[in-house]
C-alpha positions in Angstrom: 0.0 0.0 0.0 1.4 3.4 -0.9 0.6 6.5 1.1 0.7 9.9 -0.5 0.3 13.4 1.1 0.9 12.3 4.6 4.3 14.0 4.8 2.6 17.4 4.3 0.1 16.5 7.0 2.9 15.6 9.3 4.5 19.0 8.8 1.2 20.7 9.5 0.7 18.5 12.6 4.1 19.7 13.9 2.7 23.2 13.9 0.2 22.2 16.6 3.0 22.2 19.1 2.4 20.0 22.1 2.4 16.2 21.5 -0.9 15.9 23.4 -2.5 18.3 21.0 -1.1 16.4 18.0 -2.3 13.0 19.4 -5.8 14.4 20.1 -6.1 15.6 16.6 -4.9 12.3 15.2 -7.4 10.4 17.4 -10.3 12.6 16.3 -9.5 12.3 12.6 -8.9 8.5 12.9 -12.1 7.8 14.6 -14.1 9.8 12.0 -12.2 8.1 9.1 -12.8 4.6 10.5 -16.6 4.9 11.2 -17.7 4.2 7.6 -15.5 1.0 7.5 -17.1 -0.1 10.8 -20.6 0.4 9.2 -19.5 -1.8 6.3 -18.3 -4.5 8.7 -21.6 -4.3 10.6 -23.5 -4.8 7.4 -21.3 -7.8 6.4 -21.4 -9.4 9.9 -23.4 -12.6 10.0 -26.7 -12.4 11.8 -27.0 -15.1 14.4 -29.8 -16.0 16.7 -28.8 -13.3 19.2 -27.7 -10.8 16.6 -25.0 -9.4 19.0 -22.0 -9.4 16.6 -22.8 -6.5 14.4 -23.6 -4.0 17.2 -20.4 -4.9 19.0 -18.3 -3.6 16.1 -16.9 -0.3 17.2 -14.1 2.3 16.7 -12.2 3.1 19.8 -8.8 3.5 21.4 -9.7 0.9 23.9 -9.0 -2.9 23.8 -10.2 -5.7 26.0 -7.8 -7.0 28.7 -6.8 -10.0 26.5 -6.3 -7.8 23.4 -4.2 -5.4 25.4 -1.9 -8.2 26.4 -1.5 -9.4 22.9 -1.0 -5.9 21.6 1.7 -5.2 24.1 3.6 -8.3 23.1 3.4 -7.3 19.4 4.2 -3.6 19.7 6.0 -3.2 23.1 3.6 -0.4 24.2 5.0 2.4 22.1 4.0 5.6 24.0 4.6 7.9 21.1 2.1 6.1 18.8 -1.5 7.1 18.3 -3.7 4.0 17.8 -7.3 3.6 16.9 -8.9 0.1 16.7 -12.0 -1.0 14.8 -13.5 -4.4 15.3 -15.9 -6.5 17.3 -16.2 -6.5 21.1 -14.7 -9.1 23.4 -16.9 -12.0 22.3 -14.6 -14.9 21.3 -17.2 -16.1 18.8 -16.4 -13.1 16.7 -13.0 -14.6 15.9 -14.7 -17.9 14.9 -17.1 -16.1 12.7 -14.3 -14.3 10.8 -11.8 -17.2 10.5 -13.9 -20.3 11.1 -12.9 -23.4 13.0 -13.2 -27.2 12.5 -17.0 -27.1 13.3 -17.8 -23.7 11.7 -17.0 -22.4 8.2 -15.5 -18.9 8.1 -17.9 -16.1 7.5 -15.5 -13.1 7.1 -16.8 -9.6 7.6 -13.8 -7.6 8.8 -11.4 -8.4 5.9 -14.0 -7.8 3.2 -14.8 -4.5 4.9 -11.0 -3.6 4.8 -10.7 -4.7 1.1 -13.8 -2.7 0.2 -12.9 0.5 2.0 -9.2 0.8 2.9 -8.3 3.2 0.1 -11.4 5.5 0.7 -10.6 5.3 4.5 -7.1 6.6 3.9 -8.5 9.5 1.8 -11.0 10.2 4.5 -8.2 10.2 7.1 -6.2 12.7 5.1 -9.2 15.0 4.7 -10.3 14.7 8.3 -6.8 15.2 9.7 -6.3 18.3 7.5 -9.6 19.7 8.6 -8.9 19.0 12.3 -5.4 20.5 12.2 -6.8 23.7 10.6 -9.6 23.9 13.3 -7.1 23.3 16.1 -4.7 25.9 14.7 -7.6 28.4 14.4 -8.6 27.7 18.0 -5.0 28.3 19.2 -4.8 31.6 17.2 -8.1 32.8 18.7 -6.9 31.8 22.2 -3.6 33.7 21.7 -5.5 36.8 20.4 -7.7 36.8 23.5 -4.7 36.5 25.8 -2.9 39.3 23.9 -6.0 41.5 24.2 -6.1 40.9 28.0 -2.5 42.0 28.3 
């Protein structure tokens, strides 16, 4: 996969100053960009008797306790990273639906959602991030002007 235009966004992001402000902007933009992909995954998720799988697909910075442990092993808890996750809740049956097992054929819904939407998601991310950076810079300028007016 080739990413274009993100170097310019990174330079604009650096203008925001504090790392916490940069991370907040990245989180807001990522969440907005991933929502349509989550909707696609919800639409593709198999409907069982209880119908709990589709509503459990969310976009969040949070992981379950088990997922956190696996993630830490893979990425060594990089504090500088901004991460957003999209997927089903903690129900272990979600894994079996996606990949299958010896008693149950796979009924993928996450991978097809990625295949269908990943290019559009990256375009949305660029647009959302650009808009959020501009809004954040405008807020900072207004705040600085108010403080300058007060003396």
